[in-house]
C-alpha positions in Angstrom: -45.9 28.1 -3.9 -49.2 29.8 -3.0 -48.5 33.6 -3.0 -45.2 35.4 -3.7 -45.6 39.0 -4.9 -44.3 42.5 -4.5 -46.3 45.7 -4.6 -45.0 49.1 -6.0 -47.5 51.9 -5.6 -50.7 50.7 -7.2 -49.2 47.7 -9.0 -48.8 44.1 -7.9 -46.3 41.9 -9.4 -46.1 38.1 -8.9 -48.4 35.2 -7.8 -51.5 36.1 -6.0 -55.2 35.4 -5.9 -56.8 36.0 -9.3 -58.5 39.3 -9.6 -61.5 37.5 -10.8 -61.8 35.9 -7.4 -63.3 37.6 -4.2 -61.3 35.9 -1.3 -63.5 37.1 1.4 -66.5 34.9 0.4 -64.6 31.8 1.3 -66.1 30.3 4.5 -64.1 29.2 7.5 -63.7 25.5 7.2 -61.5 22.6 8.1 -61.4 21.9 4.3 -58.9 24.2 2.6 -61.4 25.7 0.1 -64.8 24.8 1.8 -67.5 25.6 -0.8 -65.5 24.0 -3.5 -68.1 23.6 -6.2 -69.5 27.0 -5.9 -66.4 29.3 -5.7 -64.0 30.9 -8.1 -60.6 29.8 -6.9 -57.3 30.5 -8.6 -53.9 31.6 -7.5 -51.4 32.4 -10.4 -48.9 34.9 -11.8 -50.4 38.3 -12.7 -49.7 41.9 -13.0 -52.5 44.0 -11.3 -53.3 47.7 -11.1 -55.5 48.9 -8.2 -57.1 52.3 -8.3 -59.0 53.7 -5.3 -62.1 55.6 -6.6 -63.3 57.0 -3.2 -66.1 56.2 -0.9 -64.6 52.6 -0.2 -64.7 51.6 -3.8 -61.6 50.2 -5.6 -61.0 49.1 -9.2 -58.7 46.3 -9.9 -57.5 45.3 -13.4 -55.0 42.7 -14.3 -53.4 40.5 -16.9 -53.0 37.0 -15.6 -51.3 33.7 -16.5 -53.0 32.0 -19.4 -53.5 28.1 -19.2 -56.3 26.0 -20.5 -57.7 22.8 -19.0 -59.6 21.0 -21.9 -61.1 17.7 -22.6 -61.6 15.7 -25.7 -64.9 14.1 -26.8 -65.3 10.8 -25.2 -62.5 11.4 -22.8 -63.4 13.5 -19.7 -59.8 13.6 -18.3 -58.6 17.1 -18.4 -55.4 18.1 -20.3 -53.5 21.1 -19.0 -52.4 23.0 -22.1 -49.5 25.4 -22.2 -50.6 26.5 -25.7 -52.2 29.9 -24.9 -50.6 33.0 -26.8 -52.3 35.8 -24.8 -52.8 36.4 -21.1 -56.2 36.3 -19.4 -57.8 39.6 -18.6 -59.7 40.1 -15.4 -61.2 43.3 -13.7 -63.1 43.6 -10.4 -64.9 46.5 -8.6 -64.7 46.1 -4.9 -66.6 48.1 -2.3 -65.8 48.0 1.6 -67.9 49.7 4.2 -69.2 49.5 7.7 -71.9 47.1 6.8 -69.9 44.8 4.7 -68.1 44.2 1.3 -69.3 43.7 -2.2 -67.5 42.6 -5.4 -68.4 42.4 -9.0 -65.8 40.9 -11.3 -65.3 40.1 -15.0 -63.0 37.8 -17.0 -62.0 37.5 -20.7 -59.8 34.9 -22.1 -58.8 32.8 -25.1 -58.9 28.9 -24.6 -56.4 27.4 -27.0 -55.1 23.9 -27.9 -52.3 23.2 -30.4 -51.2 19.5 -30.9 -49.9 17.4 -33.7 -50.5 20.1 -36.3 -54.1 20.8 -35.0 -54.7 24.3 -33.6 -58.2 25.4 -32.2 -59.2 28.4 -30.0 -62.3 29.6 -28.3 -63.3 32.8 -26.4 -64.1 32.5 -22.7 -65.7 34.9 -20.3 -67.2 35.0 -17.0 -69.0 37.3 -14.4 -68.9 37.0 -10.6 -70.9 38.7 -7.9 -69.9 38.2 -4.2 -69.9 39.8 -0.8 -69.9 39.6 2.9 -72.6 41.1 5.1 -71.6 41.8 8.7 -74.2 40.7 11.3 -72.5 42.4 14.2 -70.5 45.6 14.9 -67.4 43.6 15.8 -67.6 41.7 12.4 -67.4 38.4 14.2 -70.6 37.2 12.6 -71.4 37.5 8.9 -73.2 36.2 5.8 -70.9 35.4 2.7 -71.9 34.7 -0.8 -70.9 34.3 -4.4 -72.7 33.6 -7.6 -70.7 33.0 -11.0 -71.6 32.4 -14.6 -69.3 31.9 -17.3 -68.5 30.3 -20.7 -65.3 28.3 -21.2 -64.1 29.6 -17.9 -63.9 26.2 -16.1 -60.3 26.5 -14.8 -61.5 29.5 -12.7 -64.7 27.9 -11.3 -64.8 25.1 -8.8 -61.3 23.9 -9.5 -61.9 22.9 -13.1 -65.0 20.8 -12.2 -65.9 21.3 -15.9 -63.4 21.6 -18.7 -62.6 25.0 -20.2 -63.8 23.7 -23.6 -64.3 20.3 -25.3 -62.2 19.4 -28.3 -63.7 17.7 -31.3 -60.9 15.9 -33.2 -63.3 15.3 -36.2 -63.9 19.0 -36.9 -60.7 20.4 -35.1 -62.8 22.8 -33.0 -63.4 23.6 -29.4 -67.1 23.3 -28.2 -68.5 25.7 -25.6 -69.0 24.7 -21.9 -71.0 26.9 -19.7 -71.1 26.9 -15.9 -73.2 28.3 -13.1 -71.8 28.2 -9.6 -73.0 29.6 -6.3 -72.2 29.4 -2.6 -73.5 30.9 0.7 -72.2 30.6 4.1 -73.2 32.0 7.6 -70.6 32.5 10.4 -72.0 33.0 13.8 -69.9 34.0 17.0 -71.6 32.2 19.7 -68.9 33.2 22.3 -65.8 35.4 22.2 -63.7 32.3 21.3 -66.3 30.1 19.7 -68.0 30.3 16.4 -70.2 28.1 14.1 -70.1 28.1 10.2 -72.8 26.7 7.9 -72.1 26.5 4.3 -73.5 25.2 1.0 -72.3 25.2 -2.6 -73.6 24.2 -6.1 -72.5 24.0 -9.7 -74.2 23.1 -12.9 -72.5 22.5 -16.3 -74.2 23.0 -19.7 -72.4 21.6 -22.7 -72.9 22.8 -26.3 -75.8 21.3 -27.9 -73.7 20.3 -31.0 -71.9 17.8 -28.8 -73.4 14.2 -29.0 -74.5 13.2 -25.6 -72.9 9.8 -25.9 -69.5 11.4 -26.0 -70.1 13.2 -22.7 -71.4 10.4 -20.7 -68.5 10.4 -18.3 -68.2 14.2 -18.0 -69.3 16.1 -14.8 -72.8 17.5 -14.8 -73.7 18.9 -11.4 -72.5 18.8 -7.8 -73.5 20.2 -4.5 -72.3 20.1 -0.9 -73.2 21.3 2.6 -71.2 21.6 5.7 -71.4 22.6 9.3 -68.4 23.1 11.7 -67.5 24.4 15.1 -64.3 26.4 15.7 -62.7 27.2 19.0 -59.8 29.6 19.7 -58.5 28.9 23.1 -55.7 31.4 22.7 -55.2 34.1 20.0 -53.0 32.2 17.6 -54.6 28.7 17.8 -57.8 27.6 16.0 -59.4 24.1 16.6 -62.2 22.8 14.4 -64.5 20.0 13.7 -66.7 19.8 10.7 -69.2 17.5 9.1 -69.8 17.5 5.3 -72.1 15.8 2.9 -71.5 16.2 -0.9 -73.1 14.7 -4.2 -71.9 14.6 -7.8 -73.7 13.5 -11.0 -72.2 13.0 -14.3 -74.0 13.4 -17.7 -75.0 9.7 -18.0 -77.0 10.1 -14.8 -74.7 8.1 -12.5 -74.4 9.7 -9.1 -72.0 9.5 -6.1 -71.8 10.9 -2.7 -69.6 11.4 0.3 -70.1 11.9 4.1 -67.1 12.8 6.1 -66.0 14.4 9.5 -62.9 16.5 9.5 -60.8 17.8 12.4 -58.2 20.7 12.1 -55.7 22.6 14.2 -54.1 25.7 13.0 -51.4 28.0 14.3 -51.3 31.6 12.9 -48.1 33.6 12.9 
């Protein structure tokens, strides 16, 4: 279930895109997310209040589903914890005008684990700036961007590329994990029914200095990808696309991997 919500006046209740995310920055791609490493990407249950402030500016504030994806020293596999006791809090200032859209979002949360009599918690936060700049009056061409920095906010950034925090069984504490992520994309309408998209994204992870490097050797360290595609809309409701993508990932030990792939997509909108 992706989205299921109701709106009552200025309130939204249900499952929707997180208030911390600016959806408009997502590039048009044959891949569902596109610039995966560099984007905030979360859909979850929430209660959101949206207040128009005038001049194209809107303030959004929400309480959202709390869930932590943590890892344990020496074991990079994520554990989805349902141990959180307070919701996540998010707010976003959004501007929409003739030249484009801008967004500035903030996140505050508690990361918590409770297992076998051991309980630990950590404070998490994040800030994200994003936008879309129109290159033509018909809004067919644009530049999209997002830059995000956070601590213990891995679930929100790059599909949990980094854990929210790292649990140390010896001390019973959660160690901080910081992330920086960014994406940029250009959408060019080369004909009324034909457009080209170019995109790139990046994420870098910084683990607390108190964590021994030997216990982090298998953890994700950084990743980047770049892609180019061509989309054709022969009729209004049909989109056909072809895309080439190259991506690379490096873990803390220095080991690296890469992928190269072509993708094809067909979409019917209704």
